[in-house]
N, C-alpha and C positions, 0 to 999 in steps of 0.2 A: 704306859701305852706307846712313850714313848718313843720307837726306836727297840721294839718289841723286837723287830725278826732279827738282833744281832742272837740274841737266841740262843738262834735255829742250830742250832747245833753243823750244821753241816756245808747246809748252808752260805752258811757267813761268819758264830764263835769261833775254828779256831783258822777260817783264811786271814779272820778281823786279826782274832790274835797270833796269828805269821808275821801280816803289812809291821803292828807297831811295835811287836811285842818282841819276835824272834827275829830269826835271821831270813827273812824275804826269799825266799827262794824259791815260789814261787808262786808268783805274777800272774799268771796268765790263773789261780787260780783263787784270789782278791778279787779279778776285774769280773770272775764269774761272782762270788760275792755281795760285789756291791752293783752289779748290777740286779741281781734279787731282793738285793737293801732297796731302794731308788722302782723297783716293779710294783712291789707289793711293801708301800708306804709311803700317802697319800702327801702326803709335808712333801713330797720329789719331785719339783716340776716335771721331771724323765717320767714319769706317770705318769700325765694327761695328755702325751705324747702316742695317740694313735698308727703301730706300724699294721693295724689285718692287714687294711684290705678292704676292711668292714665297716664303714664308716656313710654315718645318715646326719639329711642336712647340713647340708654342704658343705664338710669334713674335710683334706685328705688328709692323707697319711701324713705329719711331718709338721701336721699341725695342729698347734701346743689348739683343747679345750682350752674353756671359761671352764676355773678349779671355783672349787665353794670357798666364800669366806673364812671359814675356820681351816682351813689345813691356808690357806694363805697367811695366814697371822705364825701358826707353827712355822711352818716354812720362815716365816720372816728370825720370827723366834730362835728356826736353828741356824740361821748364815750367820744370827747376831754373834749363837754361843761359839760357834768353828770358830768367827777374829781374834774372838778371846782367846784362844784356845792356839791361833796357830801367833798370831801376833802379841798375847799377856794383856791387848791396850779394846778398851772402847770405844766402840764403832763415834766416837762424837760423832761426825760432814762426812759429807760424800771427801773432804774438801782431806781426812785424817783418815781414811779410809780405803787400803789396801785390796784386797780381800775388791770390795765393792765397784770399785774403778776395771781392776783387769778381770771382774766374770759379767759381767750382769745385763755386760750387752751382749755373749755370749748365753746366754740361758731361753732360751724358749720358753713363754706364755700370752698365751691371750692378751690382746688388750685392753682387753676391761681387769684380770689376773695382776700386766704388771702396775698399772698406774693403782692400783687396791696397793698394790704391797707398797709401789708409791709412798702413797696415800701415808700408811702407815710408818714405815722409813721416818717418814719429812712428822710425824705428826708426834710417835714416839722411845723415837731416836737416836734422833739427830739432833740436837742442838741445839738455835742457831747462837 
């Protein structure tokens, strides 16, 4: 089920194919596909950022909502897989994981979600 939306031909598949295996002449098309992907897959942190102005419970637009733990686990697994694809190396520690050092502070997470993601990384991914 992970990333099943990539098989939505009109919204993601064709744009992803062009971006990664084709001519890349449609960067806006890929941006639409990537936005669709983030907003339809709960393992992407962007899914949990409200932008409608209809928030309740003290949450404001662009303020991250808490992510259920099952999606945080999938998100962390996705980060590790992406890191391996991008660098060809398993992220053994914070010090050797360039992607993490470059991107983690840009990722908007609820404090509880950030704490749990770091706990998972320290327990299962980073071997000290």
